[in-house]
PyMOL Python script that loads the backbone (N, CA, C, O; Angstrom):
from pymol import cmd

cmd.read_pdbstr("""\
ATOM      1  N   UNK A   1       1.030 -17.177   2.549  1.00  0.00           N
ATOM      2  CA  UNK A   1       2.055 -16.685   2.250  1.00  0.00           C
ATOM      3  C   UNK A   1       2.209 -16.646   0.286  1.00  0.00           C
ATOM      4  O   UNK A   1       1.650 -17.486  -0.420  1.00  0.00           O
ATOM      5  N   UNK A   2       2.620 -16.098   0.020  1.00  0.00           N
ATOM      6  CA  UNK A   2       2.621 -15.502  -1.378  1.00  0.00           C
ATOM      7  C   UNK A   2       3.860 -16.051  -2.198  1.00  0.00           C
ATOM      8  O   UNK A   2       5.054 -15.838  -1.987  1.00  0.00           O
ATOM      9  N   UNK A   3       3.104 -17.018  -3.457  1.00  0.00           N
ATOM     10  CA  UNK A   3       3.865 -17.695  -4.218  1.00  0.00           C
ATOM     11  C   UNK A   3       5.207 -16.622  -4.465  1.00  0.00           C
ATOM     12  O   UNK A   3       5.225 -15.391  -4.433  1.00  0.00           O
ATOM     13  N   UNK A   4       5.928 -17.265  -4.634  1.00  0.00           N
ATOM     14  CA  UNK A   4       7.042 -16.809  -6.245  1.00  0.00           C
ATOM     15  C   UNK A   4       6.865 -16.288  -7.401  1.00  0.00           C
ATOM     16  O   UNK A   4       7.225 -17.235  -8.100  1.00  0.00           O
ATOM     17  N   UNK A   5       6.513 -15.302  -8.269  1.00  0.00           N
ATOM     18  CA  UNK A   5       6.727 -15.564  -9.618  1.00  0.00           C
ATOM     19  C   UNK A   5       8.286 -15.999 -10.334  1.00  0.00           C
ATOM     20  O   UNK A   5       9.340 -15.365 -10.386  1.00  0.00           O
ATOM     21  N   UNK A   6       7.851 -17.578 -10.925  1.00  0.00           N
ATOM     22  CA  UNK A   6       9.605 -17.683 -11.145  1.00  0.00           C
ATOM     23  C   UNK A   6       9.832 -17.589 -12.655  1.00  0.00           C
ATOM     24  O   UNK A   6       8.983 -17.721 -13.536  1.00  0.00           O
ATOM     25  N   UNK A   7      10.701 -17.422 -12.743  1.00  0.00           N
ATOM     26  CA  UNK A   7      10.986 -17.027 -14.130  1.00  0.00           C
ATOM     27  C   UNK A   7      12.225 -17.572 -15.304  1.00  0.00           C
ATOM     28  O   UNK A   7      13.277 -17.463 -14.674  1.00  0.00           O
ATOM     29  N   UNK A   8      12.433 -17.905 -16.189  1.00  0.00           N
ATOM     30  CA  UNK A   8      13.772 -18.977 -16.503  1.00  0.00           C
ATOM     31  C   UNK A   8      15.022 -18.165 -16.457  1.00  0.00           C
ATOM     32  O   UNK A   8      15.017 -16.935 -16.480  1.00  0.00           O
ATOM     33  N   UNK A   9      16.475 -19.167 -16.368  1.00  0.00           N
ATOM     34  CA  UNK A   9      16.851 -18.473 -16.368  1.00  0.00           C
ATOM     35  C   UNK A   9      18.231 -18.914 -16.964  1.00  0.00           C
ATOM     36  O   UNK A   9      18.572 -20.097 -16.960  1.00  0.00           O
ATOM     37  N   UNK A  10      19.112 -17.779 -17.542  1.00  0.00           N
ATOM     38  CA  UNK A  10      20.253 -19.112 -18.594  1.00  0.00           C
ATOM     39  C   UNK A  10      21.465 -18.898 -17.924  1.00  0.00           C
ATOM     40  O   UNK A  10      21.944 -17.775 -17.762  1.00  0.00           O
ATOM     41  N   UNK A  11      21.924 -19.833 -17.569  1.00  0.00           N
ATOM     42  CA  UNK A  11      22.975 -19.916 -16.596  1.00  0.00           C
ATOM     43  C   UNK A  11      24.451 -19.666 -17.546  1.00  0.00           C
ATOM     44  O   UNK A  11      25.440 -19.376 -16.873  1.00  0.00           O
ATOM     45  N   UNK A  12      24.656 -19.772 -19.186  1.00  0.00           N
ATOM     46  CA  UNK A  12      25.592 -19.478 -20.206  1.00  0.00           C
ATOM     47  C   UNK A  12      25.201 -18.556 -20.439  1.00  0.00           C
ATOM     48  O   UNK A  12      25.042 -18.598 -21.659  1.00  0.00           O
ATOM     49  N   UNK A  13      24.779 -17.294 -19.966  1.00  0.00           N
ATOM     50  CA  UNK A  13      24.133 -16.114 -20.638  1.00  0.00           C
ATOM     51  C   UNK A  13      25.367 -15.249 -19.037  1.00  0.00           C
ATOM     52  O   UNK A  13      26.373 -14.541 -18.986  1.00  0.00           O
ATOM     53  N   UNK A  14      24.349 -15.967 -17.968  1.00  0.00           N
ATOM     54  CA  UNK A  14      25.454 -15.021 -16.655  1.00  0.00           C
ATOM     55  C   UNK A  14      27.407 -15.620 -16.853  1.00  0.00           C
ATOM     56  O   UNK A  14      28.372 -14.882 -17.048  1.00  0.00           O
ATOM     57  N   UNK A  15      27.406 -16.260 -16.793  1.00  0.00           N
ATOM     58  CA  UNK A  15      28.691 -16.954 -16.760  1.00  0.00           C
ATOM     59  C   UNK A  15      29.448 -15.789 -17.842  1.00  0.00           C
ATOM     60  O   UNK A  15      30.363 -15.077 -17.428  1.00  0.00           O
ATOM     61  N   UNK A  16      28.874 -15.691 -19.449  1.00  0.00           N
ATOM     62  CA  UNK A  16      29.678 -15.334 -20.411  1.00  0.00           C
ATOM     63  C   UNK A  16      29.386 -13.769 -20.415  1.00  0.00           C
ATOM     64  O   UNK A  16      30.019 -12.966 -21.099  1.00  0.00           O
ATOM     65  N   UNK A  17      28.123 -13.382 -19.381  1.00  0.00           N
ATOM     66  CA  UNK A  17      28.687 -11.719 -19.000  1.00  0.00           C
ATOM     67  C   UNK A  17      29.939 -11.355 -17.666  1.00  0.00           C
ATOM     68  O   UNK A  17      30.522 -10.297 -17.429  1.00  0.00           O
ATOM     69  N   UNK A  18      30.021 -12.555 -17.051  1.00  0.00           N
ATOM     70  CA  UNK A  18      31.100 -12.330 -15.851  1.00  0.00           C
ATOM     71  C   UNK A  18      32.224 -12.604 -16.572  1.00  0.00           C
ATOM     72  O   UNK A  18      33.057 -11.791 -16.171  1.00  0.00           O
ATOM     73  N   UNK A  19      32.771 -13.371 -17.506  1.00  0.00           N
ATOM     74  CA  UNK A  19      33.644 -13.572 -17.898  1.00  0.00           C
ATOM     75  C   UNK A  19      33.921 -12.098 -18.656  1.00  0.00           C
ATOM     76  O   UNK A  19      34.874 -11.474 -18.189  1.00  0.00           O
ATOM     77  N   UNK A  20      33.246 -11.507 -19.702  1.00  0.00           N
ATOM     78  CA  UNK A  20      33.624 -10.728 -20.293  1.00  0.00           C
ATOM     79  C   UNK A  20      33.608  -9.182 -19.563  1.00  0.00           C
ATOM     80  O   UNK A  20      33.800  -8.161 -20.223  1.00  0.00           O
ATOM     81  N   UNK A  21      33.314  -9.178 -17.893  1.00  0.00           N
ATOM     82  CA  UNK A  21      33.183  -8.396 -17.355  1.00  0.00           C
ATOM     83  C   UNK A  21      34.468  -8.189 -15.971  1.00  0.00           C
ATOM     84  O   UNK A  21      35.094  -7.287 -15.414  1.00  0.00           O
ATOM     85  N   UNK A  22      34.347  -9.350 -15.935  1.00  0.00           N
ATOM     86  CA  UNK A  22      35.249  -9.934 -14.711  1.00  0.00           C
ATOM     87  C   UNK A  22      36.666  -8.465 -14.401  1.00  0.00           C
ATOM     88  O   UNK A  22      36.594  -7.601 -13.527  1.00  0.00           O
ATOM     89  N   UNK A  23      37.473  -8.585 -15.134  1.00  0.00           N
ATOM     90  CA  UNK A  23      37.938  -7.223 -14.965  1.00  0.00           C
ATOM     91  C   UNK A  23      37.905  -6.234 -15.109  1.00  0.00           C
ATOM     92  O   UNK A  23      38.895  -5.604 -14.738  1.00  0.00           O
ATOM     93  N   UNK A  24      36.644  -5.403 -15.795  1.00  0.00           N
ATOM     94  CA  UNK A  24      36.583  -4.098 -16.688  1.00  0.00           C
ATOM     95  C   UNK A  24      34.975  -3.971 -16.338  1.00  0.00           C
ATOM     96  O   UNK A  24      34.030  -4.726 -16.564  1.00  0.00           O
ATOM     97  N   UNK A  25      35.078  -2.648 -15.668  1.00  0.00           N
ATOM     98  CA  UNK A  25      33.947  -1.931 -15.605  1.00  0.00           C
ATOM     99  C   UNK A  25      32.537  -2.056 -16.674  1.00  0.00           C
ATOM    100  O   UNK A  25      33.234  -3.067 -16.586  1.00  0.00           O
ATOM    101  N   UNK A  26      31.962  -2.073 -17.096  1.00  0.00           N
ATOM    102  CA  UNK A  26      30.382  -2.199 -17.607  1.00  0.00           C
ATOM    103  C   UNK A  26      30.396  -0.493 -17.645  1.00  0.00           C
ATOM    104  O   UNK A  26      30.860   0.041 -16.638  1.00  0.00           O
ATOM    105  N   UNK A  27      30.044   0.159 -18.452  1.00  0.00           N
ATOM    106  CA  UNK A  27      29.392   1.639 -18.687  1.00  0.00           C
ATOM    107  C   UNK A  27      28.881   1.845 -18.508  1.00  0.00           C
ATOM    108  O   UNK A  27      28.695   2.989 -18.092  1.00  0.00           O
ATOM    109  N   UNK A  28      27.591   0.487 -18.675  1.00  0.00           N
ATOM    110  CA  UNK A  28      26.226   0.666 -18.287  1.00  0.00           C
ATOM    111  C   UNK A  28      25.690   1.291 -17.097  1.00  0.00           C
ATOM    112  O   UNK A  28      24.740   2.073 -17.065  1.00  0.00           O
ATOM    113  N   UNK A  29      26.721   0.679 -15.649  1.00  0.00           N
ATOM    114  CA  UNK A  29      26.419   0.604 -14.598  1.00  0.00           C
ATOM    115  C   UNK A  29      27.409   2.208 -13.973  1.00  0.00           C
ATOM    116  O   UNK A  29      28.322   2.876 -14.458  1.00  0.00           O
ATOM    117  N   UNK A  30      26.702   2.267 -12.846  1.00  0.00           N
ATOM    118  CA  UNK A  30      27.276   3.188 -12.407  1.00  0.00           C
ATOM    119  C   UNK A  30      28.588   2.648 -11.495  1.00  0.00           C
ATOM    120  O   UNK A  30      28.542   1.564 -10.915  1.00  0.00           O
ATOM    121  N   UNK A  31      29.689   3.478 -11.442  1.00  0.00           N
ATOM    122  CA  UNK A  31      30.841   2.802 -10.247  1.00  0.00           C
ATOM    123  C   UNK A  31      30.610   2.841  -9.128  1.00  0.00           C
ATOM    124  O   UNK A  31      30.250   3.922  -8.661  1.00  0.00           O
ATOM    125  N   UNK A  32      30.727   1.686  -8.269  1.00  0.00           N
ATOM    126  CA  UNK A  32      30.001   1.770  -6.306  1.00  0.00           C
ATOM    127  C   UNK A  32      31.514   1.825  -6.029  1.00  0.00           C
ATOM    128  O   UNK A  32      31.726   2.236  -4.888  1.00  0.00           O
ATOM    129  N   UNK A  33      32.813   1.491  -6.834  1.00  0.00           N
ATOM    130  CA  UNK A  33      34.557   1.414  -5.999  1.00  0.00           C
ATOM    131  C   UNK A  33      34.377   2.359  -5.047  1.00  0.00           C
ATOM    132  O   UNK A  33      33.725   1.961  -4.081  1.00  0.00           O
ATOM    133  N   UNK A  34      34.831   3.741  -5.001  1.00  0.00           N
ATOM    134  CA  UNK A  34      35.181   4.567  -4.361  1.00  0.00           C
ATOM    135  C   UNK A  34      33.987   4.570  -2.992  1.00  0.00           C
ATOM    136  O   UNK A  34      34.306   5.247  -2.014  1.00  0.00           O
ATOM    137  N   UNK A  35      32.549   3.763  -2.949  1.00  0.00           N
ATOM    138  CA  UNK A  35      31.921   4.394  -2.348  1.00  0.00           C
ATOM    139  C   UNK A  35      31.704   2.794  -1.306  1.00  0.00           C
ATOM    140  O   UNK A  35      30.746   2.816  -0.533  1.00  0.00           O
ATOM    141  N   UNK A  36      32.250   1.991  -1.319  1.00  0.00           N
ATOM    142  CA  UNK A  36      32.092   0.919  -1.071  1.00  0.00           C
ATOM    143  C   UNK A  36      32.592  -0.484  -1.834  1.00  0.00           C
ATOM    144  O   UNK A  36      32.989  -1.475  -1.222  1.00  0.00           O
ATOM    145  N   UNK A  37      32.501  -0.383  -3.210  1.00  0.00           N
ATOM    146  CA  UNK A  37      32.930  -1.153  -3.767  1.00  0.00           C
ATOM    147  C   UNK A  37      31.764  -2.136  -4.749  1.00  0.00           C
ATOM    148  O   UNK A  37      30.867  -2.628  -4.064  1.00  0.00           O
ATOM    149  N   UNK A  38      31.730  -2.322  -5.636  1.00  0.00           N
ATOM    150  CA  UNK A  38      31.596  -2.745  -6.776  1.00  0.00           C
ATOM    151  C   UNK A  38      30.727  -4.469  -6.971  1.00  0.00           C
ATOM    152  O   UNK A  38      29.977  -4.886  -7.854  1.00  0.00           O
ATOM    153  N   UNK A  39      31.255  -5.107  -5.730  1.00  0.00           N
ATOM    154  CA  UNK A  39      30.603  -6.268  -6.096  1.00  0.00           C
ATOM    155  C   UNK A  39      29.164  -7.006  -6.184  1.00  0.00           C
ATOM    156  O   UNK A  39      28.700  -7.918  -6.868  1.00  0.00           O
ATOM    157  N   UNK A  40      28.633  -6.057  -5.028  1.00  0.00           N
ATOM    158  CA  UNK A  40      27.572  -6.562  -5.292  1.00  0.00           C
ATOM    159  C   UNK A  40      26.827  -6.091  -6.728  1.00  0.00           C
ATOM    160  O   UNK A  40      26.257  -6.825  -7.534  1.00  0.00           O
ATOM    161  N   UNK A  41      26.927  -5.315  -6.761  1.00  0.00           N
ATOM    162  CA  UNK A  41      26.797  -4.655  -8.435  1.00  0.00           C
ATOM    163  C   UNK A  41      27.291  -5.806  -9.093  1.00  0.00           C
ATOM    164  O   UNK A  41      26.417  -6.673  -9.066  1.00  0.00           O
ATOM    165  N   UNK A  42      28.356  -6.205  -9.696  1.00  0.00           N
ATOM    166  CA  UNK A  42      28.993  -6.675 -10.451  1.00  0.00           C
ATOM    167  C   UNK A  42      27.951  -8.517 -10.296  1.00  0.00           C
ATOM    168  O   UNK A  42      27.801  -9.275 -11.255  1.00  0.00           O
ATOM    169  N   UNK A  43      27.539  -8.725  -9.198  1.00  0.00           N
ATOM    170  CA  UNK A  43      26.515  -9.964  -9.254  1.00  0.00           C
ATOM    171  C   UNK A  43      25.302  -9.889  -9.781  1.00  0.00           C
ATOM    172  O   UNK A  43      24.819 -10.631 -10.636  1.00  0.00           O
ATOM    173  N   UNK A  44      24.635  -8.629  -9.053  1.00  0.00           N
ATOM    174  CA  UNK A  44      23.468  -8.264  -9.818  1.00  0.00           C
ATOM    175  C   UNK A  44      23.649  -8.502 -11.466  1.00  0.00           C
ATOM    176  O   UNK A  44      23.057  -9.272 -12.223  1.00  0.00           O
ATOM    177  N   UNK A  45      24.678  -7.553 -11.702  1.00  0.00           N
ATOM    178  CA  UNK A  45      24.779  -7.383 -13.392  1.00  0.00           C
ATOM    179  C   UNK A  45      24.824  -9.073 -13.752  1.00  0.00           C
ATOM    180  O   UNK A  45      24.365  -9.239 -14.882  1.00  0.00           O
ATOM    181  N   UNK A  46      25.052  -9.774 -13.406  1.00  0.00           N
ATOM    182  CA  UNK A  46      25.197 -11.462 -13.496  1.00  0.00           C
ATOM    183  C   UNK A  46      23.836 -11.828 -13.743  1.00  0.00           C
ATOM    184  O   UNK A  46      23.276 -12.349 -14.708  1.00  0.00           O
ATOM    185  N   UNK A  47      23.393 -11.367 -12.472  1.00  0.00           N
ATOM    186  CA  UNK A  47      22.079 -11.945 -12.667  1.00  0.00           C
ATOM    187  C   UNK A  47      20.948 -11.275 -13.178  1.00  0.00           C
ATOM    188  O   UNK A  47      19.874 -11.862 -13.304  1.00  0.00           O
ATOM    189  N   UNK A  48      21.089 -10.211 -13.450  1.00  0.00           N
ATOM    190  CA  UNK A  48      20.553  -9.688 -14.887  1.00  0.00           C
ATOM    191  C   UNK A  48      21.039 -10.361 -15.961  1.00  0.00           C
ATOM    192  O   UNK A  48      20.176 -10.913 -16.643  1.00  0.00           O
ATOM    193  N   UNK A  49      22.302 -10.493 -16.354  1.00  0.00           N
ATOM    194  CA  UNK A  49      22.459 -10.563 -17.903  1.00  0.00           C
ATOM    195  C   UNK A  49      21.600 -12.280 -17.576  1.00  0.00           C
ATOM    196  O   UNK A  49      20.629 -12.349 -18.330  1.00  0.00           O
ATOM    197  N   UNK A  50      21.700 -13.293 -16.884  1.00  0.00           N
ATOM    198  CA  UNK A  50      20.888 -14.580 -17.114  1.00  0.00           C
ATOM    199  C   UNK A  50      19.655 -14.603 -17.093  1.00  0.00           C
ATOM    200  O   UNK A  50      19.093 -15.517 -17.697  1.00  0.00           O
ATOM    201  N   UNK A  51      18.995 -13.759 -16.501  1.00  0.00           N
ATOM    202  CA  UNK A  51      17.647 -13.526 -15.918  1.00  0.00           C
ATOM    203  C   UNK A  51      16.993 -12.745 -17.308  1.00  0.00           C
ATOM    204  O   UNK A  51      15.799 -12.486 -17.457  1.00  0.00           O
ATOM    205  N   UNK A  52      17.920 -12.487 -18.126  1.00  0.00           N
ATOM    206  CA  UNK A  52      17.275 -12.287 -19.640  1.00  0.00           C
ATOM    207  C   UNK A  52      16.362 -10.229 -19.946  1.00  0.00           C
ATOM    208  O   UNK A  52      15.393  -9.769 -20.549  1.00  0.00           O
ATOM    209  N   UNK A  53      17.368  -9.761 -19.166  1.00  0.00           N
ATOM    210  CA  UNK A  53      17.239  -8.124 -18.266  1.00  0.00           C
ATOM    211  C   UNK A  53      15.979  -8.849 -18.069  1.00  0.00           C
ATOM    212  O   UNK A  53      15.787  -9.351 -19.177  1.00  0.00           O
ATOM    213  N   UNK A  54      14.866  -9.249 -17.196  1.00  0.00           N
ATOM    214  CA  UNK A  54      14.257  -8.794 -16.374  1.00  0.00           C
ATOM    215  C   UNK A  54      14.300  -8.459 -14.731  1.00  0.00           C
ATOM    216  O   UNK A  54      15.110  -8.986 -13.968  1.00  0.00           O
ATOM    217  N   UNK A  55      13.125  -7.338 -14.265  1.00  0.00           N
ATOM    218  CA  UNK A  55      13.267  -7.038 -14.034  1.00  0.00           C
ATOM    219  C   UNK A  55      12.494  -6.654 -12.464  1.00  0.00           C
ATOM    220  O   UNK A  55      11.312  -6.675 -12.807  1.00  0.00           O
ATOM    221  N   UNK A  56      12.493  -6.420 -11.409  1.00  0.00           N
ATOM    222  CA  UNK A  56      11.309  -6.508 -10.528  1.00  0.00           C
ATOM    223  C   UNK A  56      11.315  -4.826  -9.782  1.00  0.00           C
ATOM    224  O   UNK A  56      12.084  -4.322  -8.962  1.00  0.00           O
ATOM    225  N   UNK A  57       9.853  -4.172 -10.629  1.00  0.00           N
ATOM    226  CA  UNK A  57      10.182  -2.590 -10.189  1.00  0.00           C
ATOM    227  C   UNK A  57       9.081  -2.613  -8.513  1.00  0.00           C
ATOM    228  O   UNK A  57       8.479  -1.581  -8.216  1.00  0.00           O
ATOM    229  N   UNK A  58       8.966  -3.905  -7.574  1.00  0.00           N
ATOM    230  CA  UNK A  58       7.995  -3.606  -6.749  1.00  0.00           C
ATOM    231  C   UNK A  58       8.812  -2.482  -5.451  1.00  0.00           C
ATOM    232  O   UNK A  58       9.908  -2.667  -4.923  1.00  0.00           O
ATOM    233  N   UNK A  59       8.170  -1.722  -5.293  1.00  0.00           N
ATOM    234  CA  UNK A  59       8.709  -0.757  -4.412  1.00  0.00           C
ATOM    235  C   UNK A  59       9.526  -1.211  -3.296  1.00  0.00           C
ATOM    236  O   UNK A  59      10.698  -0.840  -3.240  1.00  0.00           O
ATOM    237  N   UNK A  60       9.117  -1.847  -2.549  1.00  0.00           N
ATOM    238  CA  UNK A  60       9.416  -2.507  -0.953  1.00  0.00           C
ATOM    239  C   UNK A  60      10.296  -3.484  -1.420  1.00  0.00           C
ATOM    240  O   UNK A  60      11.396  -2.933  -1.458  1.00  0.00           O
ATOM    241  N   UNK A  61      10.411  -4.731  -1.826  1.00  0.00           N
ATOM    242  CA  UNK A  61      11.045  -6.205  -2.288  1.00  0.00           C
ATOM    243  C   UNK A  61      11.713  -5.948  -3.565  1.00  0.00           C
ATOM    244  O   UNK A  61      12.379  -6.917  -3.928  1.00  0.00           O
ATOM    245  N   UNK A  62      11.739  -5.134  -4.209  1.00  0.00           N
ATOM    246  CA  UNK A  62      12.207  -5.545  -6.043  1.00  0.00           C
ATOM    247  C   UNK A  62      13.487  -5.435  -6.338  1.00  0.00           C
ATOM    248  O   UNK A  62      14.389  -5.097  -5.571  1.00  0.00           O
ATOM    249  N   UNK A  63      13.571  -5.745  -7.547  1.00  0.00           N
ATOM    250  CA  UNK A  63      15.017  -6.089  -7.748  1.00  0.00           C
ATOM    251  C   UNK A  63      15.236  -5.367  -8.913  1.00  0.00           C
ATOM    252  O   UNK A  63      15.033  -5.992  -9.954  1.00  0.00           O
ATOM    253  N   UNK A  64      15.659  -4.011  -9.025  1.00  0.00           N
ATOM    254  CA  UNK A  64      16.134  -3.483 -10.269  1.00  0.00           C
ATOM    255  C   UNK A  64      17.132  -1.991 -10.487  1.00  0.00           C
ATOM    256  O   UNK A  64      17.169  -1.085  -9.655  1.00  0.00           O
ATOM    257  N   UNK A  65      17.779  -2.001 -11.594  1.00  0.00           N
ATOM    258  CA  UNK A  65      18.466  -1.001 -11.575  1.00  0.00           C
ATOM    259  C   UNK A  65      18.108   0.408 -13.383  1.00  0.00           C
ATOM    260  O   UNK A  65      18.393   0.239 -14.568  1.00  0.00           O
ATOM    261  N   UNK A  66      17.539   1.392 -12.789  1.00  0.00           N
ATOM    262  CA  UNK A  66      17.904   2.398 -13.930  1.00  0.00           C
ATOM    263  C   UNK A  66      18.787   3.273 -13.661  1.00  0.00           C
ATOM    264  O   UNK A  66      19.639   2.783 -14.403  1.00  0.00           O
ATOM    265  N   UNK A  67      19.067   3.756 -13.422  1.00  0.00           N
ATOM    266  CA  UNK A  67      20.808   4.508 -12.513  1.00  0.00           C
ATOM    267  C   UNK A  67      20.838   4.380 -11.582  1.00  0.00           C
ATOM    268  O   UNK A  67      20.139   3.630 -10.901  1.00  0.00           O
ATOM    269  N   UNK A  68      22.010   5.371 -11.128  1.00  0.00           N
ATOM    270  CA  UNK A  68      22.396   5.360  -9.846  1.00  0.00           C
ATOM    271  C   UNK A  68      21.091   5.806  -8.871  1.00  0.00           C
ATOM    272  O   UNK A  68      20.940   5.302  -7.758  1.00  0.00           O
ATOM    273  N   UNK A  69      20.281   6.689  -9.360  1.00  0.00           N
ATOM    274  CA  UNK A  69      19.401   7.068  -8.543  1.00  0.00           C
ATOM    275  C   UNK A  69      18.114   6.612  -8.312  1.00  0.00           C
ATOM    276  O   UNK A  69      17.204   6.982  -7.570  1.00  0.00           O
ATOM    277  N   UNK A  70      18.262   5.654  -9.185  1.00  0.00           N
ATOM    278  CA  UNK A  70      16.678   4.469  -9.351  1.00  0.00           C
ATOM    279  C   UNK A  70      17.377   3.523  -9.580  1.00  0.00           C
ATOM    280  O   UNK A  70      17.936   3.375 -10.667  1.00  0.00           O
ATOM    281  N   UNK A  71      17.486   2.640  -8.525  1.00  0.00           N
ATOM    282  CA  UNK A  71      17.542   1.290  -8.438  1.00  0.00           C
ATOM    283  C   UNK A  71      17.644   0.873  -6.793  1.00  0.00           C
ATOM    284  O   UNK A  71      17.645   1.711  -5.892  1.00  0.00           O
ATOM    285  N   UNK A  72      17.723  -0.514  -6.602  1.00  0.00           N
ATOM    286  CA  UNK A  72      16.928  -1.231  -5.455  1.00  0.00           C
ATOM    287  C   UNK A  72      17.831  -1.109  -5.148  1.00  0.00           C
ATOM    288  O   UNK A  72      18.714  -0.889  -5.977  1.00  0.00           O
ATOM    289  N   UNK A  73      18.109  -1.181  -3.836  1.00  0.00           N
ATOM    290  CA  UNK A  73      19.535  -1.381  -2.432  1.00  0.00           C
ATOM    291  C   UNK A  73      20.629  -2.473  -3.195  1.00  0.00           C
ATOM    292  O   UNK A  73      21.794  -2.140  -3.416  1.00  0.00           O
ATOM    293  N   UNK A  74      19.982  -4.064  -3.631  1.00  0.00           N
ATOM    294  CA  UNK A  74      20.601  -4.690  -3.500  1.00  0.00           C
ATOM    295  C   UNK A  74      21.855  -4.250  -4.657  1.00  0.00           C
ATOM    296  O   UNK A  74      22.924  -4.837  -4.825  1.00  0.00           O
ATOM    297  N   UNK A  75      21.407  -3.178  -5.289  1.00  0.00           N
ATOM    298  CA  UNK A  75      23.114  -2.487  -6.252  1.00  0.00           C
ATOM    299  C   UNK A  75      23.773  -1.621  -5.796  1.00  0.00           C
ATOM    300  O   UNK A  75      24.779  -1.233  -6.390  1.00  0.00           O
TER     301      UNK A  75
END
""", "prot")
cmd.dss("prot")
cmd.show_as("cartoon", "prot")
cmd.util.cbc("prot")
cmd.orient("prot")
C-alpha cells in the first residue's frame, strides 16, 4: 500500500474561512447552487483554507480547483 503524504493543517484558518464565507459566496469559486448545490464546494474551500492552499494534482485521486472546467470531482 502506498503511504499518504501528510501536510500541516491549520484548523483556525479553516474556521475563519467558514465564518467569513458561510452566508455568502466567495467569487473565486464557481457557484454550483443551480446545478446540485454548493455544500461540497464550500467544504472543499474550508479544507483548502486550512491546508494553506495545498492541492493535489494527481489525475485519478487528486483534489484541486483551478476553475470550473479544471477541478477534481470533489469540487
